[in-house]
C-alpha positions in Angstrom: 0.0 0.0 0.0 1.4 3.4 -1.0 1.9 6.2 1.5 -1.3 8.0 2.5 -2.0 11.2 0.8 -2.0 13.1 4.1 1.8 12.7 4.2 2.1 14.8 1.1 0.1 18.0 1.6 2.1 19.8 -1.0 0.9 17.6 -3.7 -2.7 17.9 -2.5 -2.4 21.7 -2.9 -0.8 21.6 -6.3 -3.9 22.6 -8.0 -4.5 25.7 -5.9 -0.8 26.7 -6.1 -0.7 26.3 -9.8 -3.4 28.9 -10.4 -2.2 32.3 -11.5 -2.3 35.0 -8.9 -4.8 37.0 -11.0 -7.3 34.2 -10.9 -7.1 34.2 -7.1 -7.8 38.0 -7.1 -9.8 39.8 -9.8 -10.8 36.7 -11.8 -11.8 34.9 -8.6 -14.0 37.8 -7.6 -15.6 37.9 -11.0 -16.3 34.2 -10.8 -18.0 34.7 -7.4 -20.1 37.5 -8.8 -21.1 35.5 -11.8 -22.1 32.5 -9.6 -24.3 34.8 -7.4 -25.6 36.8 -10.4 -29.3 36.2 -9.6 -28.8 37.2 -6.0 -26.9 40.2 -7.3 -29.6 41.1 -9.7 -32.3 40.8 -7.0 -30.3 43.0 -4.5 -29.5 45.5 -7.3 -33.2 45.8 -8.2 -34.4 46.2 -4.6 -31.7 48.7 -3.6 -31.8 50.7 -6.8 -35.6 51.0 -6.8 -35.7 51.8 -3.1 -33.0 54.5 -3.4 -34.6 55.9 -6.5 -38.0 56.1 -4.7 -36.4 57.9 -1.8 -34.4 60.3 -4.0 -37.3 61.0 -6.3 -39.6 61.6 -3.3 -37.3 64.3 -1.9 -38.1 67.9 -2.7 -35.1 69.7 -4.4 -33.0 71.7 -1.9 -31.2 74.9 -2.8 -28.0 75.8 -0.9 -26.8 79.4 -0.4 -23.2 80.3 0.5 -21.7 83.3 2.2 -18.0 83.9 3.2 -17.0 85.7 6.4 -13.6 86.9 7.4 -12.7 86.7 11.1 -9.5 88.6 12.0 -7.6 88.1 15.2 -8.4 90.5 17.9 -7.6 90.9 21.6 -9.5 92.8 24.3 -8.6 96.5 24.9 -10.6 97.0 28.0 -7.6 96.7 30.3 -4.0 97.7 29.5 -2.4 94.7 31.2 -0.4 92.4 28.9 -2.2 89.1 28.1 -0.9 86.0 29.7 -0.6 84.3 26.2 0.2 85.8 22.8 -2.6 85.9 20.3 -1.0 83.3 18.0 -1.0 80.8 20.9 -4.7 81.1 21.4 -5.7 81.5 17.7 -7.0 77.9 17.4 -9.1 78.2 20.5 -10.4 81.6 19.4 -11.5 80.4 16.0 -13.0 77.2 17.2 -15.0 79.3 19.8 -16.2 81.5 17.0 -17.4 78.5 14.9 -19.4 77.2 17.9 -20.9 80.6 18.4 -22.1 80.6 14.8 -23.8 77.2 15.5 -25.3 78.4 18.8 -29.0 78.4 19.5 -28.9 82.0 20.8 -27.5 83.3 17.5 -29.9 81.2 15.5 -32.9 82.7 17.5 -31.4 86.2 17.0 -31.2 85.6 13.2 -34.8 84.1 13.1 -36.1 87.2 15.0 -34.2 89.8 13.0 -34.9 88.3 9.6 -38.5 87.1 10.4 -37.4 83.6 9.4 -39.6 81.7 11.8 -41.9 80.5 9.0 -40.1 78.9 6.0 -42.0 78.8 2.7 -43.9 75.6 2.0 -41.9 73.2 -0.2 -43.1 72.6 -3.7 -44.5 69.2 -4.8 -41.9 66.4 -5.2 -40.7 65.4 -8.6 -43.2 62.5 -8.7 -46.5 63.4 -7.1 -47.5 60.0 -5.8 -44.3 59.7 -3.9 -45.2 62.7 -1.7 -46.3 60.4 1.1 -42.9 58.6 1.2 -40.9 61.1 3.3 -43.9 61.6 5.6 -44.1 57.9 6.1 -40.4 57.6 6.7 -40.5 60.5 9.2 -43.4 58.8 11.0 -41.5 55.6 11.3 -38.4 57.4 12.5 -40.4 59.3 15.2 -41.9 56.1 16.4 -38.5 54.4 16.6 -37.1 57.4 18.6 -40.1 57.3 20.9 -39.6 53.6 21.5 -35.9 54.3 22.3 -36.7 57.3 24.6 -35.0 59.8 22.3 -37.9 62.2 21.7 -37.0 64.6 24.5 -33.4 65.2 23.4 -34.2 68.3 21.4 -36.4 69.8 24.1 -33.6 69.3 26.6 -31.4 71.7 24.7 -34.1 74.5 24.4 -33.2 78.0 25.5 -35.2 79.0 28.6 -37.4 81.5 26.8 -38.2 79.4 23.7 -41.5 77.6 23.4 -41.8 74.1 22.0 -42.6 75.3 18.5 -39.7 77.8 18.6 -37.3 75.2 19.8 -38.3 72.8 17.0 -37.8 75.6 14.5 -34.4 76.4 15.9 -33.4 72.8 15.7 -34.5 72.6 12.0 -32.7 75.9 11.3 -29.4 74.5 12.8 -29.8 71.2 10.9 -29.9 73.0 7.6 -26.9 75.3 8.6 -23.3 74.3 7.9 -20.3 76.2 9.2 -17.3 75.2 7.1 -13.9 76.8 7.9 -11.7 77.2 4.8 -8.4 75.5 5.5 -5.3 77.6 5.9 -7.3 80.9 5.9 -9.3 83.0 8.3 -12.4 82.6 6.1 -15.5 80.8 7.1 -18.2 79.6 4.7 -21.8 79.6 5.9 -24.2 77.3 4.0 -27.9 76.9 4.4 -30.3 74.6 2.5 -33.9 75.3 1.8 -36.6 74.4 -0.7 -36.9 78.1 -1.4 -33.7 79.6 -3.0 -34.5 83.2 -1.9 -35.2 82.0 1.6 -31.8 80.2 1.7 -29.9 83.3 0.6 -31.8 85.5 3.1 -31.2 83.0 5.9 -27.4 82.9 5.3 -27.1 86.7 5.0 -29.3 87.3 8.1 -27.2 84.9 10.2 -24.0 86.6 9.1 -25.3 90.0 9.9 -26.6 88.8 13.2 -23.3 87.3 14.1 -21.5 90.6 13.3 -24.1 92.6 15.3 -23.8 90.2 18.2 -20.0 90.6 18.2 -20.3 94.4 18.2 -22.9 94.3 21.0 -20.7 92.1 23.1 -17.9 94.6 22.6 -20.1 97.6 23.4 -21.5 95.9 26.5 -18.0 95.0 27.6 -16.8 98.6 27.1 -19.9 100.0 28.9 -19.5 97.7 31.9 -15.8 98.5 32.1 -16.5 102.2 31.9 -19.1 102.0 34.6 -16.8 100.0 36.8 -13.9 102.4 36.2 -16.1 105.4 37.1 -17.1 103.8 40.4 -13.5 103.0 41.2 -12.4 106.5 40.2 -14.8 108.1 42.7 -13.6 105.8 45.4 -10.0 106.5 44.6 -10.5 110.3 44.6 -11.7 110.0 48.2 -8.7 108.0 49.1 -6.3 110.6 47.6 -8.0 113.4 49.5 -7.8 111.4 52.8 -4.1 110.7 52.3 -3.2 114.3 51.7 -5.2 115.4 54.7 -3.4 112.8 56.9 0.0 114.2 55.8 -1.0 117.7 56.6 -2.2 116.8 60.1 1.1 114.9 60.8 3.2 117.9 59.8 1.2 120.2 62.1 1.5 117.8 65.0 5.2 117.1 64.7 6.5 120.4 63.4 7.7 118.6 60.4 7.3 121.4 57.9 11.0 121.2 56.9 11.6 117.6 58.0 13.2 116.7 54.7 15.9 119.4 55.0 16.6 118.7 58.6 16.9 115.1 57.9 19.4 115.8 55.2 21.6 117.9 57.6 21.5 115.2 60.3 22.4 112.6 57.8 25.3 114.7 56.5 26.7 115.2 60.0 26.4 111.6 60.7 28.3 110.8 57.5 31.1 113.3 58.4 31.4 112.0 61.9 31.6 108.5 60.7 34.4 109.4 58.4 36.3 111.3 61.2 35.9 108.3 63.5 37.3 106.0 60.8 40.3 108.3 60.3 40.9 108.6 64.1 40.7 104.9 64.5 43.2 104.3 61.7 45.6 106.8 63.2 45.2 105.3 66.7 45.9 101.8 65.4 49.1 103.0 63.7 50.4 104.8 66.8 49.3 102.0 69.0 51.3 99.6 66.9 54.5 101.8 67.1 54.0 102.2 70.9 53.6 98.5 71.4 57.0 98.0 69.6 58.7 100.5 71.8 57.1 99.1 74.9 58.2 95.6 73.9 61.8 96.8 73.5 61.7 98.2 77.1 65.1 99.4 78.3 67.1 97.8 75.6 68.6 100.9 74.1 70.2 98.9 71.4 66.8 97.6 70.2 65.3 101.0 70.6 68.0 102.6 68.6 67.1 100.5 65.6 63.5 101.7 65.5 62.6 104.1 62.7 61.4 106.9 65.0 64.8 106.9 66.8 66.8 106.4 63.6 65.1 109.4 62.1 66.0 111.7 65.1 68.8 114.0 64.2 70.1 114.7 67.7 70.3 110.9 68.4 72.3 110.4 65.3 74.7 113.3 66.2 75.2 111.8 69.7 75.9 108.4 68.2 78.4 109.9 65.8 80.1 111.8 68.6 80.3 108.7 70.8 81.8 106.8 67.9 84.5 109.5 67.3 85.4 109.5 71.0 85.6 105.8 71.2 87.9 105.7 68.1 90.1 108.4 69.6 90.4 106.4 72.8 91.3 103.3 71.0 94.1 105.2 69.1 95.6 106.7 72.3 95.3 103.6 74.3 98.4 102.3 72.6 100.5 105.2 73.8 98.8 106.2 77.0 97.7 104.2 80.0 94.1 104.1 81.2 94.9 106.4 84.1 96.4 109.0 81.9 94.5 112.3 82.3 93.8 112.4 78.6 92.4 108.8 78.7 90.3 109.6 81.7 89.1 112.7 80.0 88.0 110.7 76.9 86.2 108.2 79.0 84.4 110.9 80.9 83.4 112.5 77.5 82.1 109.2 76.2 80.0 108.6 79.3 78.6 112.1 79.1 77.6 111.6 75.4 76.1 108.3 76.1 74.0 109.8 78.9 72.7 112.4 76.6 71.9 109.7 73.9 69.9 107.7 76.4 68.1 110.7 77.6 67.2 111.7 74.0 65.9 108.2 73.3 63.8 108.3 76.4 62.3 111.5 75.1 61.5 109.9 71.8 59.8 107.0 73.5 57.8 109.3 75.7 56.7 111.3 72.6 55.5 108.1 70.9 53.6 107.2 74.0 52.0 110.6 74.2 51.0 110.5 70.5 49.3 107.1 71.0 47.4 108.3 74.1 46.4 111.5 72.3 45.1 109.5 69.2 43.2 107.2 71.6 41.6 110.0 73.3 40.7 111.6 70.0 39.1 108.4 68.8 37.0 108.0 71.9 35.9 111.6 71.7 34.8 111.2 68.0 33.1 107.9 68.8 31.0 109.5 71.5 30.1 112.3 69.1 29.1 109.7 66.5 26.9 107.8 68.9 25.2 111.0 69.9 24.6 111.9 66.2 23.2 108.4 65.6 20.7 108.8 68.4 19.7 112.1 67.0 19.3 110.5 63.5 17.3 107.6 65.0 15.0 110.0 66.8 14.5 112.0 63.6 13.9 108.8 61.6 11.3 107.6 64.1 9.5 110.9 63.5 9.9 110.6 59.7 8.9 106.9 59.4 5.1 107.6 59.7 5.6 110.7 57.6 7.3 108.7 54.8 4.6 106.0 55.0 2.0 108.7 54.7 3.8 110.2 51.7 4.2 106.8 50.0 0.5 106.0 50.5 -0.5 109.4 49.1 1.8 108.9 46.1 0.6 105.4 45.3 -3.0 106.5 45.8 -2.4 109.5 43.4 -0.8 107.2 40.9 -3.8 104.7 40.9 -6.1 107.7 40.6 -4.2 109.1 37.6 -4.2 105.6 35.9 -8.0 105.2 36.5 -8.6 108.7 35.2 -6.6 107.9 32.0 -8.3 104.5 31.5 -11.7 105.9 32.1 -11.3 108.4 29.3 -9.8 105.8 26.9 -12.7 103.4 27.6 -15.3 106.0 27.1 -13.8 106.8 23.7 -13.4 103.1 22.7 -17.0 102.4 23.7 -18.2 105.1 21.2 -16.1 103.6 18.4 -18.1 100.6 17.0 -15.6 98.5 15.0 -15.6 94.8 14.4 -12.9 92.3 13.4 -15.5 90.4 11.4 -16.8 91.3 8.0 -18.7 89.7 5.2 -16.4 88.9 2.2 -19.0 87.4 -0.2 -22.7 87.8 0.7 -25.0 84.9 -0.3 -26.6 85.1 -3.7 -29.9 83.4 -4.6 -28.9 79.9 -5.9 -30.1 79.1 -9.4 -29.8 75.3 -9.4 -30.7 72.9 -6.6 -27.9 71.4 -4.5 -29.5 68.0 -4.4 -29.4 65.6 -7.3 -31.6 65.9 -10.3 -33.7 63.1 -11.7 -30.9 61.7 -13.9 -28.3 62.1 -11.2 -30.6 60.6 -8.6 -31.3 57.6 -10.8 -27.5 57.2 -11.5 -26.7 57.3 -7.8 -29.5 54.9 -7.0 -28.0 52.5 -9.6 -24.6 52.9 -8.0 -26.1 52.2 -4.6 -27.7 49.1 -6.0 -24.5 48.0 -7.6 -22.4 48.4 -4.5 -25.1 46.7 -2.4 -25.3 43.8 -4.8 -21.5 43.3 -4.7 -21.4 43.5 -1.0 -24.2 41.0 -0.5 -22.7 38.6 -3.0 -19.3 38.6 -1.3 -21.0 38.4 2.1 -23.1 35.4 1.1 -20.0 33.8 -0.5 -17.9 34.3 2.6 -20.7 32.7 4.7 -21.0 29.8 2.3 -18.9 27.0 3.7 -19.8 24.4 1.1 -17.3 22.7 -1.2 -18.0 23.9 -4.8 -14.6 24.4 -6.5 -11.5 22.2 -7.2 -9.6 24.8 -5.1 -11.7 24.0 -2.1 -10.6 20.3 -2.2 -6.9 21.2 -1.9 -7.3 24.2 0.4 -9.9 22.9 2.9 -9.7 19.1 2.6 -6.0 18.6 1.7 -6.9 16.2 -1.2 -5.6 15.9 -4.7 -8.1 17.0 -7.3 -8.6 14.2 -9.8 -11.5 15.4 -11.9 -14.8 17.2 -12.2 -18.1 15.6 -13.3 -20.8 17.9 -14.7 -24.4 17.5 -13.7 -26.6 15.9 -16.3 -29.7 18.0 -17.4 -30.5 16.6 -20.8 -33.6 14.3 -20.5 -32.5 13.7 -16.9 -31.8 9.9 -17.0 -32.4 8.0 -13.8 -29.0 6.3 -13.9 -26.7 8.3 -16.3 -23.9 6.1 -17.5 -21.3 7.0 -20.1 -22.6 4.1 -22.2 -26.0 5.8 -22.6 -27.0 8.9 -24.5 -25.6 11.6 -22.2 -23.7 14.8 -22.9 -20.2 14.4 -24.3 -18.7 16.4 -21.4 -20.1 13.9 -18.9 -18.5 11.0 -20.9 -15.2 12.7 -21.3 -15.1 13.6 -17.6 -15.2 10.0 -16.5 -12.6 9.0 -19.1 -10.3 11.7 -17.8 -11.1 10.6 -14.2 -10.3 6.9 -15.0 -7.0 8.0 -16.6 -6.1 10.1 -13.6 -6.9 7.3 -11.2 -4.8 4.8 -13.2 -1.9 7.2 -13.3 -2.2 8.2 -9.6 -1.9 4.6 -8.3 1.7 3.2 -8.7 1.2 -0.1 -7.0 1.8 -3.2 -9.3 -0.9 -5.9 -9.8 -4.5 -5.6 -9.0 -5.9 -2.5 -7.3 -8.9 -2.2 -5.0 -10.5 1.3 -4.9 -13.2 2.3 -2.4 -15.5 5.0 -3.6 -16.9 7.0 -0.6 -18.7 10.2 0.2 -19.6 12.4 3.1 -23.4 11.9 3.0 -26.1 10.6 0.8 -27.3 12.0 -2.6 -23.7 13.1 -3.6 -23.7 10.6 -6.5 -20.9 8.3 -5.3 -22.8 5.2 -6.7 -22.9 6.6 -10.3 -19.3 7.8 -9.9 -18.2 4.3 -9.0 -20.3 2.8 -11.9 -18.9 5.1 -14.5 -15.3 4.9 -13.3 -15.6 1.1 -13.6 -17.0 1.5 -17.1 -14.3 3.9 -18.1 -11.5 1.6 -16.8 -13.1 -1.4 -18.6 -13.4 0.5 -21.8 -9.6 1.2 -21.6 -9.0 -2.5 -21.8 -8.7 -3.4 -18.1 -10.6 -6.2 -16.4 -12.7 -4.5 -13.8 -14.9 -5.8 -11.0 -17.6 -3.4 -9.6 -18.5 -4.4 -6.0 -21.7 -3.0 -4.4 -20.6 -2.9 -0.7 -23.5 -0.7 0.3 -25.3 -3.5 2.1 -27.8 -1.1 3.7 -29.1 0.7 0.6 -27.7 -1.0 -2.5 -28.2 0.4 -6.0 -25.7 -1.1 -8.4 -28.2 -3.9 -9.3 -30.7 -1.2 -10.4 -28.0 0.7 -12.4 -27.0 -2.4 -14.4 -30.3 -4.3 -14.3 -29.1 -7.3 -12.4 -30.9 -9.1 -9.5 -29.8 -8.0 -6.1 -29.1 -11.6 -4.9 -27.0 -13.6 -4.9 -24.3 -11.1 -4.3 -21.6 -9.9 -1.9 -23.3 -10.7 1.4 -24.3 -14.2 0.1 -20.7 -15.0 -0.9 -19.4 -13.7 2.5 -21.9 -15.8 4.4 -21.3 -18.9 2.2 -24.8 -19.0 0.9 -23.6 -18.9 -2.7 -20.4 -19.3 -4.6 -18.4 -16.4 -5.9 -18.9 -17.6 -9.5 -22.7 -17.5 -8.9 -22.7 -14.0 -7.5 -20.7 -12.4 -10.3 -22.6 -10.8 -13.2 -21.0 -10.0 -16.6 -22.2 -6.6 -17.8 -22.9 -5.4 -21.3 -19.6 -3.5 -21.1 -16.7 -5.7 -22.2 -14.2 -6.4 -19.3 -16.7 -5.3 -16.6 -18.2 -7.6 -14.0 -20.6 -6.5 -11.3 -20.9 -8.1 -7.8 -24.2 -6.9 -6.4 -24.9 -6.4 -2.7 -26.9 -9.5 -2.1 -29.5 -10.0 0.5 -30.1 -7.3 3.1 -28.1 -7.7 6.3 -28.6 -6.4 9.8 -24.9 -6.3 10.7 -23.1 -5.1 7.5 -20.1 -3.8 9.5 -19.2 -7.2 10.8 -19.3 -8.6 7.2 -17.1 -5.9 5.7 -14.7 -6.0 8.6 -14.4 -9.8 8.6 -11.4 -11.8 7.4 -13.7 -13.4 4.8 -14.1 -10.0 3.1 -10.3 -9.5 2.9 -9.9 -13.1 1.6 -12.5 -12.4 -1.0 -10.6 -9.3 -2.2 -7.4 -11.3 -2.3 -9.0 -14.1 -4.3 -10.4 -11.8 -7.0 -7.1 -9.9 -7.3 -5.8 -12.7 -9.4 -8.6 -12.3 -12.0 -9.1 -8.5 -12.2 -7.0 -5.4 -12.8 -9.2 -3.1 -10.8 -11.8 -3.7 -8.1 -14.1 -0.7 -7.6 -16.0 -0.9 -4.3 -19.1 1.2 -3.8 -19.7 1.9 -0.1 -22.3 3.8 2.0 -21.7 7.4 3.1 -19.1 7.9 5.8 -20.9 10.2 8.2 -24.1 8.1 8.8 -22.3 4.7 9.2 -18.8 3.2 9.6 -19.1 0.7 6.8 -16.8 2.7 4.4 -14.2 3.1 7.1 -14.0 -0.7 7.5 -13.9 -1.3 3.8 -11.2 1.4 3.3 -9.0 -0.4 5.7 -9.2 -3.6 3.6 -8.7 -1.8 0.2 -5.6 -0.4 -1.3 -7.0 3.1 -2.1 -9.9 5.5 -1.5 -11.5 7.9 -3.9 -13.6 10.6 -2.1 -16.7 12.0 -3.9 -17.8 15.5 -3.1 -21.2 16.8 -4.4 -20.8 20.4 -5.6 -22.6 22.8 -3.3 -24.0 19.9 -1.3 -21.5 19.3 1.6 -20.1 21.7 4.2 -16.4 21.9 4.7 -16.7 20.8 8.3 -18.7 17.7 7.5 -16.3 16.7 4.7 -13.3 17.3 6.9 -14.8 15.0 9.6 -15.5 12.3 7.1 -12.0 12.4 5.7 -10.6 12.3 9.3 -12.5 9.1 10.0 -11.1 7.5 6.8 -7.6 8.5 7.6 -7.9 7.1 11.1 -8.3 3.7 9.4 -5.0 4.4 7.6 -6.8 4.6 4.2 -4.7 5.7 1.2 -6.6 8.8 0.0 -5.5 9.1 -3.6 -7.7 12.2 -4.2 -11.2 13.5 -4.7 -13.7 14.1 -7.5 -16.1 17.1 -7.6 -19.4 15.6 -8.7 -22.7 17.2 -10.0 -21.1 20.5 -11.1 -23.7 22.8 -12.5 -21.9 23.7 -15.7 -25.2 24.7 -17.5 -26.0 27.5 -15.1 -22.5 28.4 -13.9 -20.2 27.8 -16.8 -18.1 30.9 -16.2 -17.7 30.1 -12.5 -15.8 26.9 -13.5 -14.2 28.5 -16.5 -10.7 27.8 -15.2 -11.4 24.0 -15.3 -14.1 23.8 -18.0 -14.9 25.7 -21.2 -18.0 25.6 -23.2 -16.2 25.0 -26.4 -14.8 21.7 -24.9 -18.3 20.3 -25.3 -18.4 20.7 -29.0 -15.0 19.2 -29.2 -16.0 16.2 -27.2 -19.2 15.8 -29.3 -17.3 16.0 -32.6 -14.7 13.5 -31.3 -17.4 11.1 -30.3 
């Protein structure tokens, strides 16, 4: 037994993969539309007629257009700088203006100013008898809204002063109005539709004028409110200014502070001078104190004192030092000739002592002078410091007096400044309130439209036809996507993983009860089984006799006639063929070939008759038929018995092919048992008869019995009504070719 087909899924999908990509795309879609053509025609007619009825029943509407320019503008009521620049709030500003144009307040204003509450009655529709259609549709819509609780939505948005009728008219006015900003510009287009062209133009122009007037009114009211508020604040501020000036005057009288500013300046100047003098005295004292400390540290060490700058700079000290040095040199010179007691030597020693005493006395005077200078500088510093402290106390006392005076002055100055600003702003606001300017203007006023904006009769019918066409296409593809039946060779490979071996067209001519290729049937039917027999012979590569089970998912798929005609086709090709009717529950092969039902397969298996007695030679050369035999209550046991396998082995020596007709797979398990004993299985699919899921389950049961699924045949293909749908596998001109060849 060859390997099962399930082990080679690539070969099973060879048909689908071999199709051009265009066929899977555009051509596949066209084939689907052609197959569903009657559905498409029905949907097209229904949708087109319905759309045409609705469109023709509508009253022509005229649309008027007006363009408005909205410039950027910021408020001038206050002079404070805005928190954000205008270009940062432009989007919000314009979106706000668009919503204002669509507001109910503005709509009511326009309706009042233009007397637009009553719109002219619409003319009769294009087709008079369709006048009731819109009314009927509106009635149905109102009932649906009422059932859903939506009838109160419009009233919930009513302005407080509007009646129910006015609110409904405002709703209708806003429904007909369209505010369409023009991209990348500051222009806005207002559109209004009405059955009356003059009313449409008047409505648009009135709304635009009302919008400009409302904008001016808002500005005027803002200026007036600001002016009133500023006037009230100005009166209050004037009282505060007068009170502040009176408080300053009372304080001056109570504290004799008429010239407080000049006096304060003198005190401050004195304080500054004393502070500078104290600083200088302190610096001088520090310098003299440093020199005094050096001298005091030297003490009585005249040698150390002599090296100090103050002493070195003393002329008398230097003269004495020079004199002492001369006397000492002279004594050294005479000491070599004269003795120490010599009168001259004694005289020189006495002179040196006298000079040294004068030097020490002079140094002492210098030290005392430095000390006196230090003490004098210290005394001076202390005196200036006391004077500075006294001046500070005077300044503090004066400041204490001037603090409240300064506070009163600052309060009076700020109060006066606010008063001046309010005075200036009040004058500016009064002037700006009298100037009525707007940043909004009408660029193009609306003109009376000459042609309706809605479709004419021809355009309406064209659009209705397009609606019908699109609806038909969508419905066709929707139905096709929901259709899970097997109906094309591609479905065999894609959904069942089976090799496509052939297609058998349905027989419509004279509708024979048992159409065989040996009878008068259409040539395409005959050639289909010849091709199928050839494909089956080429598919099986096993040497010797072959046993082929023919099975299907359910009844009425034509597997009995497929088995019969395959057997005839193989026999006509010169092969010895045995056709076995293994459908022991509902046998049919005896009716097809006109043989008695018994004796047959069941009789041979039970030993009620010999095999030679059960075989029937058909009118087709090389074809023998083994009928089902007597009815059995346990056919599964017979087909699954060793006797059945032995019977197949016995006839293998006498026949090239054994075609076994079995019951459907889903109702019973007979074909599963028979497939296990046979060498191959051919699966028959009735076109548009079996769902993918049912066929997949049937094939799964066969594969569980390790059956060799050599492929599938698509049976009962409706080529008469759907020739283009199967055009990739069948052409009409093939029929004439088959007929001529036969």
